N, C-alpha and C positions, 0 to 999 in steps of 0.2 A: 305561640308555637314557632319553631324554626322552620324556615322554608327549605324544601328539598332543592338541591341543585339539579338543573336539567342538563342533560348531556346533549351536545350538538351532534345530531345524526346526519347533518347535511354534508359533512366531510367524508371523502372516500376512506374506507378502512385500510386498504392496502396500497398506499402511495409508494411508488418506486423511488428509491434514492437516486441522486445524481451520480453518475459514474464517468470515468474517463472514456473517451470515444473508442479506444482500443478494447475496452471491456464491456461494450454495449451488449446487453443480453445476459450478462453474468448473474447467476443466482446461486446462493449458498444456503443450505438448510441443514439442520441437525435432526436426524430421525430419532425414533423412540429408543433405539439401542445406543445412542450417543455417537453414531457415525456421522461424519461430515460428508454431505453430498453436494456436488457443485455441477453447474451446467457446462463448465469448461474443463478441459483436460489439465491435469496438474502441471504438465510440462509447459503448456501455453501460459499458465499463471506465473510460473517461475521465470520464463523468458521475459514476460512483462515486468516483473519485479527487478530482474537483473538490469534491464534498460532504464528504468525510471526511479528506482529507489537507491539512495546512497547508503551503502553499508560500510562503516568505517573500518571494519575488520578485513574487507575485501578491496579496499581502495588501491593498493599497490599490486594486486595480482593481474597478470596479463594473460593468464591461461583460460579465462572465462570469456567466451564469445559474446559480443554485443555489450560488453561492460565498458562504461565510461570511466577512464582513470583520470585522476587529478594529478597534475605534476607538482612535486614538492618544491617548496621555495628553498633555494640555496642560500646559505648564510653569506652575508657580505663580509669583507675583510674586517670592518670595524666591529661587527658583532662577534667575530671570532676572537678579536683582541680583548674584548670586555670579559670574556670567560676566562 
């Protein structure tokens, strides 16, 4: 006969994931109606994402507060001559 696999019950069932220190205490759930509920205000989440996530569509915009912009590299004279 085949042996049944025993489940390890010594591990905690709801282990919290590691999160960024600014998002400590953040919790997200989907209720039975499919609605997303979070423990943080959506504006606070968007502010965090604007500061910490690089969005290539928004790189050159300067009208977003707290946004880190990357300076574009200027072509050198030799690169322009090759084209």
